[in-house]
N, C-alpha and C positions, 0 to 999 in steps of 0.2 A: 607294409600294407597286409601281406599274408599273415604276419604275426598278429596284427590287431584283429584280423578276421578270425583267426584261430582262438584268440582270447575271448571274443564275443561268443563263439560257439561253446566254449568251455564253461560259460556262466551256468550256474545251477538255478533252477526255477523254484520260486516260492509262490504258493497259490493262496489267493484270498477269496473266500466265499462270500458273495454279496447278494443282497436282496434289494432291488430298486423298484419301488412302486411306480409303474407307468400309468396306472389308472387307480380308481377307488377314491376314498375320502380325501387322501392327499397324494396326488400323482407327482410326487417330488422327483422321481427318477428321470423325468423328462429333461431336466436341466442338471440334476446332480450326477447322473451317469456320465454325460460328456465332461463335466468338471473333474470327476474322479479319473477318467481316462487321460485328460490333459495332464494331471498331476503324475500319473503312472509313467506316461511317456517321458516327462522331464526327469523323474527319478531314475529311470532306467538308462538315460543318457549321461547321468552324472557319474564321474569317476571317483568322487569323494564320498559317495553314499552307496553302501552295499556294492562295492566294485566287483565282487565275485558272484553276485546274485542278480537275478532278473525277476521282478514281480509280475505276476499275471493275475488278472481279475476273472473269476468265473462267477457269473451273475445270472439271476433269474428275476422275473417280474412277480413280486409278491402281491400285487394289486391292493396293497394296504389291508390285507385280509389275513387274520391269524390262522384260519383254517387252511388256506392256500399255502401260507408260510410254513405250516407244519409239514406238509408234503414236500415242499422244496427243501426244507432243512434236512429232511431224511435223505433226499437225493444228494445234497451237498456232502453229507457225512458218510454215506454208504457207497459212493462211487468214487473211483480214483480220479485225480490224485488227492493226497491228504492236504487239507487246508490248514494253514498255520494261524488263521484269524478269520473272524466273521464280521461282516459289515451290514447290519440291517438298517432300515430307514424309519418307518412309522413307529410310534410309541407302542401300539398294540402288538406289532410284530416283534419289536425289540424286547418287550416283556417276555414273550414266549421264548425267543432265541437266547436271551441272557440268562434265563432261569435254567434252561436245559444245557447250556454250553459248559457248565462246570463238570457235567458228567463225562465230557470228552476233553477236559482240560484245555478249553479254548478261550482265548481272550475275545471279547466282543467290543467293537468300536462303532458306535452309531453316529450318523451325521444329521439325523432329522427328528430325534425324539425329544419332546419337551415335557413329558409327563413327570410330575414331581415324585410319583410312586417309584420311579427308577432310581432315585437317590437313596438306595437301601443296600448297604454292603452285605447284610445278612441274606437277602434274597438273591442278590446279583453280585457275587464276590469278584467276578472278572469283567465287569461292565465299565466302559468308558463312553463318553459322548462329547463330540465337538459342538453339539447344539446345547446351549444352556437350558437348565430347568426353568419351567414357568415361574418357579418361586424366586427367580433372580430379580423380578420386579419388586419384591417385598423389601429388601434392604434399601432400595432407592426410595420407596415410599416412606420408610421409617426415617431416613436421612432428611427428607423434606419436612416431615412432621416436626422433627426436632429443630430444624433450622428455623421454621416459622413458629416454633414454640406452641404447637398444638398438643394438648394432652388428652383430648377426648375425640374419638372418631366413630363413624358408623359404617356398616357394611351391608351390601345387598348383592346376592349371588344367585346365579342360575344353578339348580341342583344337578350338576354333572360332576363326575369324579375329578376332573382336572381342576375345576374351580373350588371344589370342596377341599382338596388337599392343599391348594394354594392358600386358601383362607386359614386352614389349620396352621400352616407355616407362618402366616402373617400374625395370627393371634399370639403365637409363641414369641415372635420378634418384638411386637409392640409391648408385650408384658415385660420383657427384659428391658425395654427402653423406658418403662414407667408410663406408658400411654394406655388409656382405657378404651376398650370398644364398648360403647354405651348402648348401641342399638345393633342388633343382628337381624337381618331379614333375608328370606330366600323365596324363590318361586320356581315353578317347573316350566310353565308356558305363559301364564298371565301375570304380569308384575303389578297390576293395579292395586291390590290389597297391600303388597309390600311397600309400594311407594307411599300410599296413604299412611301407613304406620310410621314411615320415616318422618313424614310431615307432622304427624300427631306427637311423636316423641322428640320433636325439635332437633333433628339431626342437622348438622352444619357441614362437617367435613365427612364426605361420603366416598367410600371405595366401592366401585362397581365391577363385578366379575361376571361377565356374560358374553355370549357370542354377538356378532354384529346384528343379526336379525332381531335378537331380543333387545339389543341396545336401542333400536328404534322404538320398540314398544315401551321400554322404560322411559325414554325421554319424551314420548308423547304424553305419558302419565305425569311426568315431571312438569311439563308445561301446564297441564290441567290443574295440578296441585300448587303451582307457583313455587316449586322447590328449586328455584334457580335465581341467579342475580348475584349481587355483591355480598349477600349474607351467606352464600353457599359456595363450596368448592367440591367439584366432582373429580375423582381419579378413575380413569378408565385405562383399558389396554390399548396399546398403540398400533396393533396390527390390523385395525379396521381400514377400509378404503378411505382415502382422504375426503371423499364426498359422501360418506355413508349416511349422513343425516339428511341428504338431499334426494336420495334414491326413493322413487315412488314405491310404496309398500301397501298392498291392499289390506294388510292386517292392522293398520293404524288409521285413525281418522283425524290426523293433524296435517296442516299444510306445511309446505317447505319453509315458509316464513316463520311459522310457529316453532318448528323443529330447530331452525337456525337460531332463534331467540333463546330456546331452552338450553342448547348445548354451548352457547358462548362462554368462553372463559375456562372450560374444563381442562384438566391436566392429564396427559397421557405418558406412560412409560413404555418403552419399546427396546428390545434387545438389539444391540448393534451387531449386524452380521457382515458388514463390509467396512474394512478399516478406513476411517475418514482421513487418516494421515498419509501423506505421500512418502512411504518408506518401502525399501526393498528388503523383504524378509528372506526366509529360508529358500524360497523358490526363485529369488531374484526378480520377482514381478511386483509391481505396485498393484493396488486394488483396481485402479482404472485400466491398466494394461491387461489384467486378468479378465475384466468385464469385456474388453474389446475382443480378446481371443475367444472367450466363451460365446459371444454373439456370432463370431465367425464360424465357430464349430456348430452352432445351432442352425446355420444356413439361412439366416434371415427370418426366423420365426419371431413372432411378436412376444417379447419378454412377459408382458402381462397375461398372455394366454399360454405360457409355458410353465407347467407345474414345477415348483421347486427352484425357480430362478432366484428368488431371494435367498434361499438356503444353499445355493450352489457353492459359495465360498466355504461353507462349513464342510461340504463333501470334499472339496479340493484340499482343505487343511487337514481333514481326517486322513487322507492318503499320505500327506507329508508327515503327520504325527506318527503313523505306524511305520513309515520308512525310516524316519530318524530313530525311532525306538528300536527297530530291528537292527539298525546299524550300530546302535549303542550296546547291543547284546553280544555282538560278534567277539569282542575282546574277552569279556568275562566267561563266555562259553568255551572259548579256546583254551583258557587257563584251566578249565575243568576237563578238558579233553572232549568237549561236546561241540556240535555244529548245528546251525539252524536247520539244515536239511535232514538232520536226524530226528526231527520232531515227529511224534505220533501221538495218538489220542490217549496213550497211557503214560506220557512223559510229563511229569510235574516240574522237573528242573528247568526245562526250556520255557515253559509257561510262566514260571516264577520270575525268570530273568526278563521276559517281555513285559510282564506286569510292572516290575520295578522301573523299567525304562519308560513306559508310558506314564506311570504315576509321577515321574519327575520331569515330564515334558515341559519345555519352556522355550518357545521360539516365536518369531514374528511371522504371522500368516497373512493371507489376504483378507481374513475376517478379523484381524486384530491380533493381540498377543494371545497365544494358545497356552493355557495352563489349566490343570484339573484340580478340583478340590478333593477332600478325603473320600467322598462318595463317587468319585470318577466323573463328576459333572463339570462341564466347562465353566470357568469363571470369565466373565466378559464385561464389557461396558453396557450401560443402558442409556438410552437417549430420552431426555425429558422434553416434551413439547407442550405448548398451550394453544388452544384455539382462540385466535385473536382476529376479530373482524371477519369471521367466517373461513379463515384459513389457518393451518397449523404453522406455528413459529417455534423454531428450536430455542429452548431457553437454558439447556444445560446437559451435562453428561455426569454419570456416576460410575466410578471405577471400583468394583467390589474388591479387587485384589489389594488395593491400597486404601480403600475407604475414602477416596477423594471425590468430593462433589464439586464439579467445576462448571461455572456458568458460561453459557454460550454468548457470543457477540460481545457487547460492551459490558456484560454483567460480571465478568470475572477479571481477566487481565487488564482490559482497557478500563473498565469501571474502577478498578482498584488503583489506577493511576490518576484518578480524579479528572475525568475528561473535560468537565466544565472549566477547570483551571487551565488545562491544556488549550482549550479553545480561547480562553482569555490571552494566553501567551501568544497564540497564533495571531489574534487580532492586534495585539500590541506590536508584534513584529511587522505586521502589514502597515500599521500607522507609522512606525519608524522608517520603513522603506519609502512610504509615501512622502515623508519629510525631505527625502533626497531631492525631489523635484523643485520645491520652493527654495531649497538651499542653492540651487544652480541658476535661479532666475535673477537677472539684474535689470537696471533701468532701461536697457536697450529694448527689452521685451514688454515692459509694462510702463504705464504713465506714472508720473510722480505721485499723483493722488491715489493710485492703487497700490503703491509699493508698501505702505504700512499694513495693508491686508495680507500681503505676502509674508511680511515679518511675523504677523500674528499666526499665520498658518504654520510657519516653521516652529514657533515656540510651542504652540498647543499640540501639534502632531508629535513632536519629540517628547514633550513632557508627559502627555497622556499615554503615548506609545511605551515609554519607559515604565510608567506606573503599572500598566496592564501586563506587559511582558515580564519585566523583572519582578514586579510585585507579586504575580502569580507564582513564580518560582520561589521567591523569598518566603511566601506563605507556606508552601509545602515544607521547605526546610525548617521553618520556624515551628510548625506544629509537630513535625517528626521529632525535633529536639525537645519540645515542650512536653509531649505526651509519652513518647516511646523511649526516652532515655531516663525516665524516672526510676527510682529504686523500688525495692519490694513493696514499700507501703503504698505506692501508687499503681501497683500492677493491675488493680481492678479497673483502672481507667483505660488500659491499653485497648480494650475492645470497643471503646465508646469515643469515636472521633466523629462528631456530628458535622455533616457537610456545611451547615450554616455558619459554623465557626470559621471555616476556610474562606467562604464568600465574604463574611463580615470583615475579615482581615484585609482581603484585597480591596474591599469597599472603603475601609478606613484609609489605606494608603492612597487610593484614588481621590477620596474627598480632600485629603491634605493637599494633594497636588492641585486639584481644581480650585480650592480656596486660595492657595498661595498665588496661582496664576491670575485669578480674578482680582485679587488685591493689587497685584503688580500692575495689571492693565488699567485698573480704575485710578489708582493713586499716581502712577507714573507710566503712562502708556508709551509704547514703542513708537518711534517716529524716525524719519530719515535724517541721518547726519552725513555730511559730505567731508571726506578727508582729501585735502589738496596736497599734491606732490610738487616737486621742483619742476619748473617749466623746462621743456626740452625743445631744442632746435632741430627740426627735421633736416636731413641731408639734402643739399642742393637748393635750399630756399632760405635765404638770409633775412627775408622780411617778415616771416611768421614764426611764432613760438607756440608750442602745444603744452597745455597744462593738464596732466592726468588728474582725474577726479575718481574717487572710490566712494560709493554709497554704502553706508552701514545702517543696520537696524539697531537703534540705540534708544536709551532713555536717559533722564537726567542723572539718576543714581544707578547706572548700569552695573558698576562693579559691586555695589552693595547687594543688589538683587541676585546677581550671579553668585556672589559669595554665599548667600543664604541657600539658594537652590543647590549649588555644588556641595556645600557643607552637609546638607540634609541627605542628599542622594549618595554622597561619598560615605557617610556613616552607614547607610543601608548596605552599600557594597561591601564595606569592611565587615559588618555584622554577618552578611550573607556568606562571606568567605569563612568566617569563624564557625558558623553553624554547619556549613557543608563539611568542614574538616571534622567537627565534633560528631557528626552523624554518619560518617563514612562506614562505620562498622555495624550500624543498626540494621536489624532484620525485621521487616514488617511488610505485610501484604496490604495494609490499609492505604499506604501511599507507596506503591511498589517500584516507582521509577525515581526515587529521591536521589539515588546515586548519579543518574543521568542529569538530574536537575543541578546537582552539585557541580558537575563538570561544566554545565552551561553557565553557572554563576561565576566560576573561575574565569571563564572566557570573557564574559561581559565585563567583569570587574577590571581585568587587566587592560582591555581595550579602552574602557571609559577613562581609567586613571591616566592612560597615556594620551588619549585624544583631547581631553578637556584642556589641559595646560598648553599642549602644542598648538591647538587651533587659536587660543588666545594670543600666543606669541606670533603666530603666522597671520594674524587678522588683517594685516596690511598687504599680504600677498594672496590676492583673492583666488588664483588658480590652485596654488599649493594648499591653501586652507580648505577649499571645497573638495579637492581630491582626497585630502587626509580625512576629513570628516565623513564624506560619503562612503569611502572604502571601509572606514571603521564601522559605520552603521551596517553596511552590507555584510561584512564578514561576521560581525557579532550576531546579526539576525540569522544568517544561513547556518552558522555553526550551531546556534541554539535549536533551530528547527530540525537539523539533521540529528543532533544528539537526542532530542526528545521524541521525534516522530518516526525516524527510519526504523528503529528496532520494532516498533509496534506494527508498522507496515510490513516489515519482513516476516514477523510472526504470523500476521493474518494471511499473507500470500503463500508462504512456504510451509508453515506448520499447521495452520488452521486453528481457529479459536476454541475448538473442541477440547484441545489438550489441557490437562490439569495444570494449574499454576505450579504445583510442586515439581512436576517433571521439568518444566522450563527453567525454574529458578534454582534447581539443584546446582547448576553450574556457577551461578552468580552469588549464591548464598543469601538471596533476598526473600526466601520463603519462611514463613513462620514455622514450618515443619522442621527447620533447623534449630529452633529453640528447644532448650531442655524441657520446657513445659509441655510442648507438643509431643516430644519423644516419650516423655513419661506417660502421657495419656495413651499413646499408641501401645507402649509396652504393657500397661495395665489392661488394655483391651485384649491384647494377645494372650496375656496370662490368664484372663478370665475364660477365654475360649479353650485354652489348653487344659485348664482345670476341669472344664465341663467334659472334654473328650476323655480325660483320665477317669473321671467318675463313670462315664458310660462304659468304658472298657473294663473297669473293675467290676461293675455290675454284671457284665457279660461273662467275665471269668468266673465269678461266683455262681452264676447260673449254670455254666458248663460243668463246674465241679460238682454241683448238686446233681445234675443229670447223670454225670459219670458215676457218682456214688450210688445213686438209685439203680442204675443199670447193672453195676457190679454186684449190688446186693441181690438184685433179681436173678442174676446168673448164678450167684452163690447158692441161692435156694434151689435153683433148677439142677445145677451140676456141682454139688459141693466138693466132689473129689477132684475136679479138673479146673476149678475156678482160677487157679493161679498159674496154670501151665502156659496158656497162650495169650492171656490178656493181662497186661500190666498197665497201670495208670501212668500215662506219660506226664512228665513235669511240664506245667504250663509256664510259658515265659512271663516274666514280670512285666506289667504294663509300663510303658514309658510315656513321656509327655511330648512325643514328636508326632504331630498329626499328619505330617507329610513324610512318612517314613520311606526308606528305600527298600521296604520289604516286599516279598511276593504277596499274592492275594491270600486271604485267610485260608489256612489249611495246607498251604504249599510249603515245600522245604525251605529252611533258612540257609543262606550262604554261610559257609564256615567262617569267613572273615568279616561278616557283618555284625557289628556290635549293637546296632539299632534293633529294637524288637518291639512288637506290638502283640497284645493278646490275640490268640486265634479266635475266630468266631465259629459259628455252627459248622463250617465246612471241615473242622477238625474231625468230624465224624468219619470221614473217609480214612483218616490216619488211625483213628481210635479202633476202628473195627476191621481194617484190612491191613494185616502186618506187612504186606508187600508194597503198600502205598499206592496201589493201582486201582482205578475204578473200572470194573469189568461188569458188564450186564449179566454175565453168567453167575456171578457170586453175590448178587444183590439179594440179601435175605429180607423178607418182608418186615421183619422186626427192626431192620436198620433204617428203613425209609422214613419213618416218622421224624427222627432227628435230622436226617439228611435234608428234608424239605422244609424244615421249620423256618 
């Protein structure tokens, strides 16, 4: 115990300078600060993360005000102790802090900044954020446009910086996707003219970018112009209040009923900030456990009235991201003879290591999977919802990291298993189970006149139950084999499996059964036949004999009818087994449970082929015959239901329907992403992105070389005798095609063993003009500042 106490005391402290807005435009610190403290407490207790260090948060209230933040930043930087990292909140504050931080070689990690302007490595070379950029909505919108084959859209925006930059990003993305923005409208406070122009120019697919108060004004005008209904689709931002269109607003003259009518059917996109999957990530907490602990820490405050409650998981994961990154730097720094506690504001090496570690962050947090893009922005899921009947319904998720668009509820995993066919299978199984009851009824329970009705029930329930249950499964296997095992010349058909073909196939099998049973009952109806057995003498009574009688459901040509029925259904069973075997290695998401169907077909076929002849042989032994037939029906039905439905139920309960089909089916190999065709498309997409990045980096290198040449020429003219004494042109690293490099931030030293390299950006100015590689406020020449702040 004494040893452990001494060990704790010997821990070295690392200080984090943070700004939490407790008031102002976004009072996010009210919930984000307790969340960050929760994370710090857990990290400091862990022995596997920074065991020799203790993290401490030094924080101030920025009030979401850049002016106040300037003073507080000065206090953080010029008062002891030295901070190893800065954590601002609001976008306006983060912009100020992130642009200044490079002068002190500080990494900045924000938890609440959504401004697209922050995704700029030239202005903010050491900036990261666990809050995704507002532009994250745009890839989702483009995916939906492409899925629904829309090639022309319209936009209407409120003229504020965040919406303007978001729209600029959207324009670039739709252009790359071959989609045209045919109408662009904007407004400052009154959207009436803009909405009229949308109507006049016949806009149909409309993306709206505005705040909630302006959204009410827009849709009041939309109602007046009749710019809603089945001909129009509106895309809005998802962070409005759920009842935003019902809130009374004196600035509009529309009733709640009119607003409700106008907004019906619109689609929203919203960044997912709380992991919907029940997983234990780096902190060993599920998202629901985190929420419960946060509520406890807030002391009963109303979450809806607590600023930043929605973003609290991002602050929690920000602390974990920096802790894991610092932990990752301990080894490389030790190899260089450096330590984290050696950090100071002139030290580039340690900053470079922390940058590399954060840049390659990848862990499961309470807000989802934490990973950063090339600009330091969080890549996350977006939730797609639609207003249906006056309330929002989740319809899907989009994972930008993998490019997966996954439909919610029945529209992805369940829908791709053809739920109507599954329903038919379930109904058929219920009918087959119901047939067990008339199978067990004999003359003791019903009168002779009613017994033929019982016979009919047996026949029809078993016949139609088999047709529905087995016919639905057979249909799936049949179409998987017919469509998805075709060779290259039929590949274009793989994407076109119309549901009506499936239903028509089941219908055909059902019609065949109904017609055959009707003909049987009309031509040769079932009636009672009595089988007589040898008379038996009971014990102790010599004057009486008992003659056992057994009633059968029979017809004149019973064996002929049974031969026809058994022959037809037997061929179906054999063909089903063959098709199930043939399609066992097929990968398709159009009918994604065909392997389970194949297993069910094997089970049904084996049991049927055993039961049919055995019950015919045992027909004179009523108890054995009934037991054998009923158990065979029960076993085949329950095995079929378990194989088909339990995996779906388990997925819905334990994993959530939000998860993409690709993630779930990687284990079973039933995802189309396993196909070479899909892999090829993904590689082409990545290659295109990499080429674009290479081009941007080459342009930057060229720009820097030109600036360097001009600067050297200018110095040569000013000091011709000393131009080559102290200033030599450094060689610029050749650009590589790795967008997720393990490199330090631009302008920071490269590790000796690191073969990856990216061209430096503007921040090379500190290296170019200061031979000692240090940024010092005393040697900042005015002539150097222009390039430094570019």
